[in-house]
ZAMARGU-4260 file (C-alpha; in steps of 0.2 Angstrom, whole numbers, plus 5000, padded with zeros to 4 digits):
<rodrens>
0) 4902/4981/5054 | 4915/4968/5057 | 4926/4971/5042 | 4927/4990/5046 | 4932/4987/5064
5) 4944/4974/5059 | 4952/4985/5046 | 4954/4999/5059 | 4961/4988/5072 | 4974/4981/5059
10) 4979/4998/5054 | 4982/5003/5072 | 4991/4987/5076 | 5003/4989/5061 | 5007/5007/5066
15) 5010/5002/5084 | 5021/4987/5080 | 5031/4996/5066 | 5034/5011/5077 | 5039/5000/5092
20) 5050/4989/5081 | 5060/5004/5075 | 5061/5011/5093 | 5069/4995/5099 | 5080/4992/5084
25) 5087/5010/5083 | 5102/5013/5093 | 5102/5027/5106 | 5118/5035/5099 | 5129/5034/5083
30) 5137/5017/5081 | 5153/5023/5073 | 5149/5014/5057 | 5145/5030/5049 | 5158/5042/5042
35) 5146/5057/5045 | 5136/5054/5062 | 5127/5069/5070 | 5110/5077/5070 | 5101/5081/5054
40) 5089/5095/5053 | 5070/5090/5053 | 5075/5071/5055 | 5074/5061/5071 | 5091/5056/5078
45) 5086/5038/5079 | 5081/5038/5061 | 5098/5044/5056 | 5107/5031/5066 | 5096/5017/5060
50) 5098/5023/5042 | 5117/5023/5043 | 5117/5006/5051 | 5106/4998/5038 | 5115/5006/5023
55) 5132/5001/5030 | 5125/4983/5032 | 5118/4984/5014 | 5135/4988/5007 | 5142/4972/5014
60) 5128/4961/5006 | 5131/4951/4990 | 5129/4960/4974 | 5115/4948/4969 | 5105/4953/4984
65) 5108/4972/4981 | 5102/4970/4963 | 5087/4960/4968 | 5082/4973/4981 | 5085/4988/4969
70) 5073/4979/4957 | 5061/4973/4970 | 5058/4991/4978 | 5048/4996/4962 | 5043/4979/4956
75) 5034/4975/4972 | 5022/4990/4969 | 5018/4983/4952 | 5015/4966/4960 | 5003/4973/4972
80) 4994/4982/4958 | 4992/4965/4949 | 4985/4957/4965 | 4972/4971/4966 | 4968/4968/4947
85) 4966/4950/4950 | 4955/4953/4965 | 4944/4964/4956 | 4942/4951/4942 | 4937/4938/4954
90) 4926/4950/4964 | 4915/4952/4949 | 4908/4935/4953 | 4902/4942/4970 | 4889/4954/4975
95) 4889/4973/4972 | 4897/4977/4988 | 4912/4966/4985 | 4915/4974/4968 | 4913/4991/4975
100) 4927/4987/4988 | 4938/4981/4974 | 4936/4997/4965 | 4938/5008/4980 | 4955/5000/4984
105) 4965/5008/4970 | 4955/5024/4971 | 4961/5025/4990 | 4978/5021/4985 | 4978/5035/4972
110) 4972/5047/4986 | 4985/5041/4998 | 4998/5045/4985 | 4992/5062/4982 | 4992/5065/5001
115) 5010/5059/5002 | 5016/5069/4988 | 5008/5085/4995 | 5016/5083/5011 | 5033/5079/5003
120) 5032/5094/4992 | 5027/5105/5007 | 5041/5099/5019 | 5054/5098/5005 | 5066/5087/5016
125) 5082/5081/5007 | 5086/5063/5004 | 5098/5055/5016 | 5109/5050/5001 | 5111/5068/4998
130) 5114/5073/5016 | 5127/5059/5018 | 5137/5061/5002 | 5151/5049/5007 | 5139/5035/5010
135) 5139/5022/4996 | 5121/5017/4993 | 5114/5002/4983 | 5103/5013/4972 | 5108/5029/4964
140) 5101/5044/4973 | 5086/5052/4966 | 5087/5069/4958 | 5086/5086/4967 | 5069/5091/4973
145) 5063/5073/4974 | 5061/5074/4992 | 5062/5061/5005 | 5048/5063/5018 | 5036/5053/5017
150) 5040/5039/5006 | 5028/5038/4991 | 5033/5019/4988 | 5029/5015/5006 | 5013/5025/5005
155) 5006/5016/4990 | 5012/4999/4996 | 5003/5001/5013 | 4987/5008/5004 | 4987/4993/4992
160) 4989/4980/5006 | 4975/4988/5016 | 4964/4989/5001 | 4967/4971/4998 | 4963/4967/5016
165) 4945/4975/5013 | 4940/4965/4998 | 4951/4949/4997 | 4955/4943/5015 | 4964/4927/5009
170) 4978/4938/5000 | 4980/4951/5014 | 4994/4943/5023 | 5005/4941/5007 | 5000/4958/5002
175) 5006/4966/5019 | 5022/4955/5018 | 5026/4963/5001 | 5021/4980/5007 | 5032/4980/5023
180) 5046/4972/5012 | 5044/4987/5000 | 5045/4999/5014 | 5061/4991/5021 | 5069/4990/5004
185) 5068/5009/5002 | 5080/5011/5017 | 5090/4996/5012 | 5094/5004/4995 | 5098/5021/5004
190) 5085/5033/4997 | 5074/5035/5013 | 5076/5037/5031 | 5066/5024/5042 | 5054/5037/5048
195) 5050/5041/5030 | 5044/5024/5026 | 5035/5021/5043 | 5025/5037/5041 | 5022/5034/5022
200) 5015/5016/5026 | 5003/5023/5040 | 4997/5037/5028 | 4993/5023/5015 | 4984/5012/5027
205) 4974/5027/5035 | 4969/5035/5019 | 4963/5020/5010 | 4953/5015/5025 | 4945/5032/5026
210) 4941/5032/5008 | 4933/5014/5008 | 4923/5017/5024 | 4916/5034/5018 | 4911/5028/5001
215) 4908/5010/5001 | 4889/5012/5003 | 4887/5024/4989 | 4899/5014/4978 | 4889/4998/4981
220) 4873/5007/4976 | 4882/5014/4960 | 4888/4996/4956 | 4870/4989/4958 | 4864/5003/4946
225) 4877/5001/4933 | 4878/4982/4932 | 4863/4980/4920 | 4871/4993/4908 | 4878/4982/4894
230) 4894/4992/4891 | 4899/4991/4910 | 4892/4974/4914 | 4908/4964/4909 | 4918/4975/4921
235) 4906/4974/4936 | 4899/4956/4934 | 4906/4940/4928 | 4888/4935/4922 | 4888/4949/4909
240) 4871/4958/4910 | 4868/4950/4927 | 4851/4943/4923 | 4836/4944/4912 | 4824/4959/4911
245) 4806/4957/4917 | 4792/4966/4907 | 4792/4981/4920 | 4811/4984/4917 | 4817/4977/4933
250) 4831/4965/4933 | 4827/4946/4936 | 4842/4938/4945 | 4851/4925/4935 | 4858/4908/4940
255) 4875/4916/4941 | 4870/4930/4953 | 4859/4917/4964 | 4874/4907/4967 | 4885/4921/4974
260) 4876/4921/4991 | 4889/4909/4998 | 4907/4916/4994 | 4919/4904/4987 | 4931/4896/4999
265) 4946/4907/4994 | 4936/4923/4998 | 4933/4918/5016
</rodrens>
């Protein structure tokens, strides 16, 4: 199916481009900007170098940019959630498959968060702002035992963007832009290494893709069965009950549902 292949290709492309970009951008050795250069246990050397460079650069930026980034780093996740909610609301005008995809996207994002949090708890890697205590960061360092690898923010952001790609193609580019910006902001404010956000972003993309590809058929059938239920109809169909009942109990399609064969322009 074309959307499935496109999603997998997109996930792979995002991963390759992101990893390649970090490899190119990261210096081969310490730049001298850091007061505490040197190897860090369980952290790639290039990630340490790039983190120190980015945080040093962030400390030189205007205060308004620092404040905005500190707000954006969490606010962007809320923005992505709002986009998913709006997408689900609009998807109710579409067929059951589109509704199922809009509902599986947040489920997949939640699953990605659980995977990320499990890995984070198991590995228990210290935050860079605790390792390099003399570094001045934009944001306050999270409390002890709030580990760094992988980044939950980047995981959820990547999962949300990939989920939006599946059911609202027109908003996928803005969603990925917001998600990548969220991942970078975590390094900018000093609470994550670059490889934390790269791996987290990829975990989000892969997990939400897996959830959708595994359950989209069953979820579509479930939506088809539940759409006629009066209590659930407003959540699954913009037409309410979705049609009139025939004598035998089968559902007679309404004018609303008949007009959904051709998707509105914004959904193409």
